[in-house]
N, C-alpha and C positions, 0 to 999 in steps of 0.2 A: 504494500500500500504506500502511496506517495506520502512524504513527510509533510507536505503543505497542501492544504485544501484549497483548490482553485475553483473558479466558476467558469464552466464551459457552456457556451450558448450554441445550440444546434438547431438549424432550420431543417424542415422536412423530417422531423424527428419521429413521426408516427409510424414509419415503416422503413424497410430496406436498410441502406447504409446509415441513415440518420438514427434509426432505432438501435442498430448495432453499436454505433458510437456512444449513444447515451448509456447503454448497458455496460459497455467497457469502462467508460469514465466514472460512472457511479460505483462500479466494483473497485475502482482505484481509490475511492473515497472522496471524489470531487463532487461539487454541486453541479447538477445539470439542469439547464433551462431548455424546456421542450417546446419548440415553436412549430406550428403547422396549422393547416386550414381545418382539419377535422378533429374535433375535440375528443371524440370517443376513444380512438386509439392512443391519443396522448395521455388521457386519464388512466387507461389500462397500463401504459408504460410507467406512468408516475407511481402507480400502486406498487410496482416492482422496484423502482429506482429512487423514490422519494423526490423526484424532480419537480420543478416549478412549471406548471402548464400555462402556456400563453397561446391561446387560440386566436388566429387572425391571419392577415395577409403579409407575408414577408416582403412583398413588393410594394408595400404602402408606407410612405413616410409618416403619415399620421399614426398608423398602427405601431410603427417602431418608436415613436415618441412615448406611447404608453408602455410598450414592452420595456424600454430602457428604464423608465421610471420604476416599474415593478421590480426589475432585476436589481437595481441599486438599492431600493427600499428593502429588499429581501436579503441580498447577499453583500451589498456594498461595493461590488467590483465586477469587472468582466476581464477574465484572463485570456480566453480563447474563443474564437468563433469558427464553427464548422458549418459551411453553407452547403447543405445537402438537398435543398429543395430543387425540384425540377419537374419536367413533364415532356409530353410529346411535341412534335412539330412536323406533322406528316404532309406529304404532297410535294410535287415539283414547284418551281418558281411560277409556272403558269397555272397550276392547279390550286395552290393554297389560297384560301380566301383572306381578305384583309383581316377579318376577325381572328382566324386561326394563326395568321402571322403574328399579330399583336399578342395573342395569348402565348405563343411559343416564346417570344421575347420576354414576356412578363414572367413566365414560369421558370425559364432557364437562365436568363440574364439579369432581369430587373430584381429578382429575389436576391441574387448575390450582391448587386450594386447597393440596393437600399439597405440591406443588412450590414454590409461593410461600412457604409457611410455613417450609419447610426452608431455602430460599435467602435469605430476608430478613436473617437475622443477618449473613451474608456480604456481601450487597448493601449493607447499611448501612455496613459498613467501607469499601467502595469507592465510596460515593456512586453506586450502580449503577442499573440500569434493568431494567424488566420489560415484556414484551409478552404479552398474552393473546390467543388467537385466538377471537374471537366469530364472528358470522355475521349475514347479513341476518335470520336467524331470531332474533337477539337483540332485534329490534324488530317483526318481523312474524310471522305464523303460517301456515306451509304446512299443507296438509291431511294429517291422520292421522300427524302426527309430534309427538305430545304431549310425549314424554320429551325429545326433542332440543330442541324449542322452549323448553320450560321451563328446561332446563339452560343454554341459550345466553342466555336472558334473565337468568339468575342470574349469568352471567359479567360482565354490565354492572355489577351491584351489587357484585360482588367487586372489579372494577377501581376503581370509585369509592371504595369503602371503604378499600382499601389506598392509593390515591392520597392520600386525605385524612389517613390515619393516619401514613403513612411519608414524605410529602413533607417535613415538618419535619426528618426525619432524613436527607434528601438522596437518597431513592429516588424515581424517577419510574416510574409505572405507567400504561400505556395499553393500548388494545384495538383490534385490527384486525377489521373486520366485512366479510368478503367476501360476494359472492353466489356464483354458480357459478364454480368453478375447475376447470380440466382436470387432474384427479388420478386415480389408480387408483380411489379410492372413488367419485368422481363418474362415472367411466366405467361402473362397475357399475350406478349408478342410471340410466344411459341405456339399459340393456338392454331394459326393458319397452317403451320408445318405439321402439327399433330393431326389436323383434319385431312390435309392433302395426302400425307404418307401413311395415315392410319397408324401412328406410332405414339409412344408414351412421351411424357414430358422429358424424362431422362434422355430418351433417344433424340428428341428435338435439340436438346442442348449439345449432345454429341455431334449432331449434324452441323450446327452453326459454328462449332469449334474444331472441325475436322482438319482445318489448315492452320490452326493456332499451334505454335510449337509445343506448348504444354498440354494441348488437346483437352482443355476443360475450361469452364467458366470460373470466375472467382466466386467466393462466398462473400456475403456482406461483412462478416467478421474479419476476413482478410483485408478488405479495404479499410475497415475501421481501425485495424492495427496500424496501417500506414498513416492514417490521420493522427493516431496517437503519437507515433514517432515524430511527425511534422510539427505538432504543437508542443512537444516536449523538449527538454534540455539536450537530448542526444543529437538533435538536428540544429543546434544553435548557430552554426555557420551557414545554414541553407536558407536562402530566400530567393524568390523569383523563379523557382524551379517547377517544371512540369514532370511529375513522377508517373511514368507509364506503368500501369498495373494491369496489363492486358494479356498476360500469359505469353507475351512475345509477339502478338499480332503485328505490331508496328515494324518489326524487322523483316517481315515476309515480303519477298520480291514477287508480287503477284504474277507477272508475266512468265516466270519460270515454273509455275505450278503445272503447266501443261506438260512439261518434260518429265515430271515425277510419275506420270502414268505410263511412260515408256518402259518396256522390259529392259533390265540391265544388260549391257553388252558383255560378251564373253571376254 
């Protein structure tokens, strides 16, 4: 257990990586602040972790004004921020509607920006840390996910900008970029494959990671452990970094995959 109790603010805390981060940080003895849009999963998580539930919109400046007031009243400080909130952004540039484009930016980019802007004054006081959740899509482009891809690319720029501006003030900012993670959201994305190939959820994950060097998706706990490293003292010299946590997907030279199907020569 950590020798100092810190206050860790987590957006998107109700499920997936955010939930895993909250459970890990609470187990280490830290105060966890659970922020999300759906109150029911946050309250269930708080029952296990003792966390402070703040239900609202992480992309709202007015909501953050109230969030910060409650956090400081309750714990007196903010030591770390983990921005795990996100969502979809489906469709090509010609297919995505104005509303869906704006929603994708709000869920995947605005949540991080407004969270960071609200917490930075408090993080500067504590010489604190911040982790943003990027994606393999922060560097590559999947098909027909224009909004999501664009927003996740922007997360890299936001990370670098804040790392440069606030490093001299003692705040470290880094970004974790996972590939596939076994989360409820990813489970939903597996449904079309399961239906088309008449296969199980496990088989669908095997299919989407068949060209990933480690041949598997990450778990939410694995990504949470990386976040723990990045907000902790062991990473004290690291800021402005994008940590690829994708099982090696980013190193694969896609055009060479066609040759792997060839029989080996004698």
